[in-house]
C-alpha positions in Angstrom: 0.0 0.0 0.0 1.3 3.4 -0.9 1.4 5.9 2.0 0.7 9.6 1.2 2.2 12.5 3.0 0.2 15.7 3.6 1.8 17.2 0.6 0.8 14.2 -1.5 -2.8 14.5 -0.4 -2.8 18.1 -1.6 -1.5 16.9 -5.0 -4.2 14.2 -5.1 -6.9 16.8 -4.4 -5.6 18.9 -7.3 -5.6 15.8 -9.5 -9.3 15.1 -8.7 -10.2 18.7 -9.5 -8.4 18.4 -12.8 -10.3 15.2 -13.6 -13.6 17.2 -13.2 -12.8 20.2 -15.3 -10.4 18.6 -17.8 -6.7 18.5 -18.2 -5.2 21.8 -19.4 -1.6 21.3 -18.5 1.0 20.1 -21.1 2.7 17.9 -18.5 1.6 14.4 -17.3 -0.9 14.3 -14.5 0.4 12.9 -11.3 -2.3 10.2 -10.9 -3.3 8.4 -7.7 -2.6 5.1 -9.5 -0.2 5.9 -12.3 -0.3 3.4 -15.2 3.3 4.3 -16.3 6.4 2.5 -15.1 8.3 4.4 -12.4 10.7 6.8 -14.1 9.2 6.1 -17.6 9.5 8.9 -20.1 8.0 9.4 -23.6 10.6 8.2 -26.2 10.7 9.0 -29.9 11.2 5.7 -31.7 11.0 6.7 -35.4 10.6 10.1 -37.1 8.1 9.5 -39.9 6.4 6.3 -41.2 3.9 6.3 -38.5 0.8 8.4 -39.2 -1.8 5.9 -38.0 -2.3 2.2 -37.1 -0.4 1.0 -35.2 -0.6 -2.8 -34.6 1.7 -5.3 -32.9 2.2 -8.9 -33.9 4.4 -11.0 -31.5 6.3 -12.7 -34.3 6.3 -10.0 -37.1 6.6 -6.9 -35.0 4.9 -3.5 -35.2 3.2 -2.1 -38.3 1.8 1.4 -38.9 0.1 3.3 -41.6 1.8 6.3 -43.4 0.7 6.0 -47.0 2.2 2.6 -47.2 2.1 0.1 -44.3 5.5 0.1 -42.6 7.1 -2.6 -40.5 9.2 -1.3 -37.6 11.7 -3.4 -35.7 14.1 -2.3 -33.0 17.4 -1.2 -34.3 16.3 -1.1 -37.9 15.0 1.6 -40.2 11.3 1.3 -41.1 10.6 -1.1 -44.0 7.7 -1.0 -46.4 5.5 -3.9 -45.5 2.6 -3.2 -48.0 3.2 -0.4 -50.5 0.9 2.6 -51.2 -2.3 1.2 -49.6 -3.6 4.5 -48.1 -4.7 2.7 -44.9 -5.6 4.0 -41.5 -6.5 1.7 -38.7 -4.7 -1.7 -38.6 -5.2 -4.9 -36.5 -3.8 -8.4 -36.5 -6.2 -11.2 -35.7 -5.4 -14.4 -33.7 -4.8 -16.2 -37.0 -2.0 -13.8 -38.0 -4.1 -12.0 -40.7 -3.7 -8.2 -41.0 -7.0 -6.3 -41.2 -6.8 -2.8 -42.7 -9.2 0.2 -43.0 -8.5 1.6 -46.4 -10.2 5.0 -46.7 -8.3 5.7 -49.9 -10.5 3.1 -51.6 -13.6 3.3 -49.3 -13.2 -0.3 -48.0 -11.9 -2.8 -45.5 -9.3 -5.3 -46.6 -7.4 -8.2 -45.1 -4.1 -9.8 -45.8 -4.0 -13.5 -45.4 -1.0 -15.3 -43.9 0.3 -16.1 -47.4 0.2 -12.4 -48.3 -2.8 -12.4 -50.6 -5.3 -9.6 -50.3 -9.0 -10.1 -49.6 -11.6 -7.3 -49.9 -13.7 -7.8 -46.8 -16.4 -5.2 -47.6 -16.6 -2.2 -49.9 -20.3 -1.4 -49.9 -23.3 -1.3 -47.5 -26.7 -1.5 -49.0 -25.2 -1.1 -52.5 -23.5 2.2 -51.6 -19.7 2.7 -51.1 -18.5 3.5 -47.6 -17.3 7.0 -46.7 -13.8 6.5 -45.3 -13.3 3.4 -43.1 -11.1 4.7 -40.3 -10.5 2.4 -37.4 -11.1 -1.3 -36.6 -11.5 -3.7 -33.6 -12.0 -7.4 -33.4 -13.9 -9.4 -30.7 -13.2 -12.8 -29.3 -15.5 -14.5 -31.8 -13.7 -13.0 -34.7 -16.3 -10.4 -35.6 -14.9 -7.0 -36.6 -16.3 -3.5 -36.0 -15.1 -0.5 -38.0 -15.9 3.2 -38.1 -16.8 5.1 -41.3 -16.5 8.8 -40.8 -15.9 11.5 -43.5 -13.1 14.0 -43.1 -12.5 16.7 -45.6 -15.1 17.9 -48.1 -18.5 16.8 -46.9 -20.5 16.9 -50.1 -22.0 13.7 -51.7 -21.4 11.3 -48.9 -22.0 7.8 -50.2 -23.8 6.6 -47.1 -27.2 8.2 -46.6 -30.5 7.3 -45.0 -33.9 9.1 -44.6 -32.3 11.5 -42.0 -29.4 12.4 -44.3 -25.6 11.6 -44.3 -24.6 8.6 -42.2 -21.2 8.3 -40.5 -21.6 5.0 -38.8 -20.0 2.0 -37.2 -20.4 -1.4 -38.8 -20.0 -5.0 -37.7 -18.8 -7.8 -40.0 -19.7 -11.3 -38.9 -17.6 -14.3 -39.5 -19.9 -15.3 -42.5 -19.3 -11.9 -44.0 -22.7 -10.4 -43.1 -22.4 -6.6 -42.6 -24.6 -4.8 -40.1 -24.7 -1.1 -39.3 -24.6 -1.0 -35.5 -24.4 2.7 -35.0 -26.1 5.2 -37.4 -26.7 8.6 -35.9 -26.0 7.9 -32.2 -22.4 9.2 -32.6 -21.5 12.3 -34.5 -18.6 11.2 -36.7 -17.2 8.1 -35.1 -13.4 7.6 -35.2 -11.6 5.2 -32.9 -13.4 2.0 -31.9 -12.5 -0.7 -29.3 -14.1 -3.9 -28.0 -13.1 -4.5 -24.5 -11.3 -7.7 -23.5 -14.3 -8.9 -21.5 -16.4 -8.5 -24.6 -18.9 -6.3 -22.6 -18.4 -2.9 -24.1 -17.8 -1.1 -27.4 -16.0 2.3 -27.0 -16.5 4.8 -29.8 -14.6 8.0 -30.2 -16.9 10.8 -31.5 -14.6 13.3 -33.1 -16.3 15.9 -35.3 -13.2 18.1 -35.2 -13.9 20.0 -38.5 -17.0 21.8 -37.2 -17.0 24.5 -34.5 -19.0 23.1 -31.5 -18.9 19.6 -33.0 -19.0 16.5 -30.8 -15.7 15.6 -29.2 -16.6 12.8 -26.8 -15.7 9.3 -25.9 -18.8 7.0 -25.7 -19.3 3.5 -24.3 -22.0 1.0 -25.4 -22.9 -2.4 -23.9 -22.5 -5.3 -26.3 -24.3 -8.7 -26.3 -21.5 -11.3 -26.2 -23.7 -13.9 -27.9 -24.1 -12.1 -31.2 -22.2 -8.8 -31.1 -25.4 -6.7 -30.9 -24.7 -3.1 -29.7 -27.3 -1.9 -27.2 -27.8 1.7 -28.2 -29.9 2.5 -25.1 -26.8 1.9 -22.9 -24.9 4.8 -24.5 -22.7 6.6 -21.9 -20.4 9.6 -22.2 -17.1 8.7 -20.7 -15.3 12.0 -21.3 -15.9 15.3 -23.2 -12.9 17.2 -24.7 -15.2 20.2 -25.1 -14.0 22.7 -27.7 -10.6 21.0 -28.1 -9.7 18.1 -30.5 -11.6 15.0 -29.5 -10.7 11.4 -29.0 -9.1 9.2 -31.7 -7.6 5.7 -31.5 -7.4 3.7 -28.3 -6.0 0.7 -26.6 -6.7 -1.4 -23.4 -4.6 -3.0 -20.7 -5.3 -6.2 -18.8 -6.8 -4.2 -15.9 -9.4 -2.8 -18.2 -7.9 0.7 -18.4 -8.5 2.5 -21.7 -5.8 4.6 -23.3 -7.1 7.3 -25.6 -5.3 9.5 -28.1 -6.7 13.0 -28.1 -6.3 16.7 -27.4 -4.4 19.4 -29.3 -1.3 21.6 -28.8 -1.6 24.2 -31.6 -3.4 27.5 -30.9 -4.0 28.6 -34.5 -6.9 26.2 -35.4 -10.2 27.9 -36.5 -12.7 25.3 -35.0 -10.7 23.8 -32.1 -8.6 25.0 -29.2 -5.8 23.5 -27.1 -7.7 23.6 -23.8 -7.2 19.8 -23.7 -3.5 19.2 -24.5 -2.4 16.6 -27.0 -1.5 13.2 -25.5 -2.7 9.9 -24.1 -5.6 10.1 -21.7 -6.1 7.0 -19.5 -9.5 6.0 -18.0 -10.5 3.2 -15.6 -13.1 0.7 -16.6 -15.6 2.8 -14.7 -14.7 5.9 -16.8 -12.6 7.8 -14.3 -9.7 9.8 -15.8 -6.6 8.6 -13.9 -3.6 9.4 -15.9 -2.2 11.4 -18.9 1.1 11.7 -20.8 1.7 14.7 -23.0 2.8 14.3 -26.6 3.9 17.6 -28.0 3.6 16.7 -31.7 0.2 17.3 -33.2 -1.9 15.4 -34.0 -1.9 12.4 -31.6 -3.8 9.9 -33.6 -3.6 6.4 -32.1 -1.9 3.9 -29.7 -1.4 0.2 -29.3 0.4 -2.1 -27.0 3.4 -4.2 -28.0 6.9 -5.4 -27.1 7.9 -8.8 -25.8 6.1 -8.2 -22.5 3.3 -6.1 -24.0 4.2 -3.3 -21.6 5.2 -0.8 -24.3 2.5 1.6 -25.5 3.3 2.7 -29.0 1.8 6.1 -29.9 1.5 7.7 -33.4 1.5 11.5 -33.6 2.3 13.8 -36.5 3.7 10.9 -38.5 6.1 10.0 -35.8 6.2 6.9 -33.6 6.7 7.3 -29.8 6.7 4.8 -27.0 6.0 4.8 -23.2 6.5 2.0 -20.8 3.5 0.9 -18.7 3.0 -1.1 -15.5 0.3 -3.3 -16.9 0.4 -5.6 -19.9 -1.6 -4.5 -22.9 -4.4 -6.4 -24.7 -3.8 -7.4 -28.3 -5.8 -9.8 -30.5 -2.8 -11.4 -32.3 -1.4 -14.4 -30.5 -4.3 -14.8 -28.1 
């Protein structure tokens, strides 16, 4: 048990206050239960080749998206793993296949273990997707992916009677595609199914509209069939007028690590009241830790390394790492 001095209690009180109003400092929060290893500092691993992704495979290593998919191994320069794909979110499954959101071609693809490419889905109800962005896989092998639209907003392919749809979709093992979130989240970005299969986290990040939604949501999920229970929608955290949440990861304790925030002060529709970095939440939704990443924009994170205690972070096309106390959760190798 950790014993706190009177000064420590004052710092703890300050931390609790910060949790209520939001983090505004550019330095890491001194949390009551820090998730970072003692003395850990944010390290720059590679300059470039890491705009998004990233995804760890215990035998292959770390891959990340930056135009091409790059393979990154300690002590080596990044190598092109899959050339000129225009991918975003990446994830390895337990069978060693690499799943990719490919917004450049409005689809989700998969690379089999022999290297062949499979188009998983490129249409829903006979219309192309917008820009598949991020992906997560549950224990049964079902995938969920987000489909926002960043950039020009005219002529979105996905529409319903209410207008444009930026949704979240589930692909079952037999290839059936179901839209599980339609208008419940304003521009979904990062998605994550928790290790216990109980929840789907969705990052609502409408960062191109002043006053747009910048919130992290949680939905309950039925383990039997992957059905998302929309009535259970819960706001975990609100980034307010700053840049909202993006990609995320989970550790074995159920803590959720979320890329978000902004450092620049010259953006027309956002501000830097919530600094760029990794925000860490308990399974109950309490903000307990933060590490600042000074390079905009902080886009995603994933666990890796031999002991799964390295959190890899992509920001501004650069790969960073931070050592954690708890092992991370990955699908590959489970």
